[in-house]
N, C-alpha and C positions, 0 to 999 in steps of 0.2 A: 055604243060609241067606241071607236078605236082609241086605245091608249097611246099617247104620243110621249115618248121618253127621249126625244131628240136632245142632244147636249148633256145628257145625264150619264154618270159613270157608275157602273155596278160591279161588285165583286160576287162571284158565285164559287163556292167551294164544292168539291166533288163533281166537277163539271164535265168529266170525261165520259160519263155514262148515266143511265137511269134518269131520275127526276132532275138532277142537277144539269145534265146535258140539255134537256128540253126546256128548262127554265132559262138557261143561257140563250138558247135559240129564240125563245119568246121575247126576252128582254132586247136582244139585238134586233129582232124584227120590228119592235116598237121604237127603234132608233137609238137605243143606248149603246155606249161603248162598254163591252163586257170584259172584265178582267177574270179570266177563267182559270181556276186553280184546281189542280189534281196531280196525283202521282204519275199517271199514265200519259206519257208524251204522245203516243200514238192516238189515244182517245182525244186528247186536246187538239191535235192536228186535224183529226176528222171533224171535230166541232168547228174549227176555223174554216175548213173547206166548205162545210155546210152553211155557215153564216154568210160566207161570200156568195155561195150559190143562191141563198135566200134573197140576196140583193139589198139588204139594208142593215145598218149597224156595223160595228167592227168589234174585233176581239184582240185582246192582248193575252198571250198564253203564259201561265206561270206554273211550270212543273215544280211542285212542292209537296213533300210529305208533311202532313200536319203534326207529326211527332217532332218535327224540327221547330222548336219554339222560337229560337232566334231568327229562323227564316220567316216566321209569322211576323215578328217584330220588324224585320227588314221590309216586308210587304207594305206595311203602313207608311214607312219612311219613303219608299219608292213612289207610292201613290201621291203622297204629299209633294214630292219634288216634281212630278210630271203634271198633276192636275190640281193640286192645292185643295182638294176636297174629295168627298165621296158622297154619292147620292143614295145608293142602294147597296145593302148587304144581304146576301142570301147565304146563311150558314147552313149548308145542306149536308156536307160530308159527315159520314158516320159509319160505324161498323157494328155488326151484330154480336160478335164474340162467339158464344156457344150456347145452345139450348141444353141445359143440364141442371140437375139438382144443385142447389147452391153450395152444398158441402163438397161437391165434386168438382167445382170450378177451380182450375189451377190459378195460382196467384198471378202468373204472368199474363194469363188471358184476361182476368179481371182488371189488372192494371192497364193493359192496352186499351180495353174498352173505355175506361175512365180517361185515359190520356187523350184519345182521339175525340171521343164524344163530349167530354166535359172540359178538361183542361185546355185543349186546343181551341174550343169554342170561346172560353173565357179569354184566352190569349188573343184571339182574333178580335173580340169585342174591344179589349184594351187597346189593341193596335189601331183600330179604325174609328173608335168612338169620337176622338177629337175631329176627325175628318167629316164624319156624319153631322156633327154639330155645326160645321161650316156650310152645309147645304141649306138651301132655302126650304127644302122639304125632304129631309133625310128619312129613309125607310129601312128598317131592319126586319128581316124575316128569318126566324130561327126554326129550323125543321124539327118537329117533335114526333110523337107517336102515342097512340092510345095505350101502349104498354106502360106509359108513365102513370096511368090511372087504374088499369085493370089489375096490375100486379099478378099476372097469371103465373101459375106454377112453371118453374124451370126457366123463366125469363129474367131472373133477378139482376144480372149485371146490366143488360140493355135497358130494362125498365128503370132501374135506379139512375142510369145515366140520363135518360130522357126526363125523368122527374127533376133532376138537378138542372138541366138546361132550361126547362120551363120556369123554374124558380128564379134562375138568373135573369131570364127574360122579363119576368114580372117586376123584379127589383130594378132593373135597368129602365123599364118603362116608367116606374114611379119617379125615378131620379130625373127623368127628362120630360115629364108630362107638360111642363110649362114651356118647352121648346118646340120648334117645328118638327123635331124628330119623333117619328112614330115607330114603336117597337112591338112586334107581335110574333106569335108562334103559329106554325101551320102543321096540322096533323093530316097527312095525305090519305090515311086509311090504307087498306090492302091494295097494293099496286103491283103491276107486272114488272118486277125488278129482280136483279140477281140476288139481292139480300132477301127478298120474300121467298124466292126459290130455295135459298139456303135454309130458311126457317121452316118452310112448309114444303118439303120435297115431294109429297104425294099430291099436291094441289094442281089442278089444271090451270095454267096461267091464262088461258083464253077466257076464263070466267072473271078475270080481274081487269080493271081499267088500265089502259096503256099509260105510261108515264107522260106522254105528250098531252093526254087529256087532263091529267092532274096539274101539269105545268100551266095550262091555260087558266085553270081555276085559281091558281096561286098568284098569277100575274097581277091582278088588281090590288094586291097588298103592297105593290111597289108604286102605286099611283100617287102623284103629288096631291091628289084630291082626298086621299084617305084621311078620315078623322079619328078612327079608333086606335087605341094604344093599350098595351098590357093584356091583350086578349089571345085566346087560343082558337084558331079557325080550324074546324074539323070538316072533312069531306062527308057529306050526308046527302043522299038522293040527288046526285049529280050537281051539287053546289056546295060551297063552303059556308058553314054556319058558325058564327062566333059565340063564344061564351066566356064568362069571367069566373075564375075560381073564387071561392069564399075567401074573404080577407082574414 
């Protein structure tokens, strides 16, 4: 059954490329008005052109560096003034930092990973939580990674940041479980993105799923019919499988 998001308003961060770009396109194709947030103006303009070419949905472009915390606060205020609510949040933006022994990670690198991946995600949640509560079926999708659980060598900053956002997601889900708001995380698994190429420079990208494929699998988490909350959805065998961490 085709998902119909007509009349719904969605925020997607990191929308200028990769998974965020294709999630924005999928949401728009389903009829949503997408508020596309990213640093790269050219990438946002390309997204807008593609959404128009796809022939359904609309986009509002928001060039914003998520290190600008007051800018994130203003985003929530602007959404409230124009739409008075928010139906869908896709907190997708994130950075890898560096693959390195933990003792060799520079302080400025660690702090930047935490600022973009953790603090900005919290600030975004704080900014739009009241608006999602005003929706008849608010949906929040927090992008995560298996790195949060594998704790593999040399991935400490990124892994710690994703463990933190997953924990925030679960706490937020518990706080809102009696509301129509559903809050979940999505772990896309290895995907053909620039971040993956940075982390695995010797890997053949053609062996990995294209971000457009992953976006299609994530889209159902934005559905008003979704019942689950507080879960982590992982890409397994060409579909997303949900699991709940131990309480």
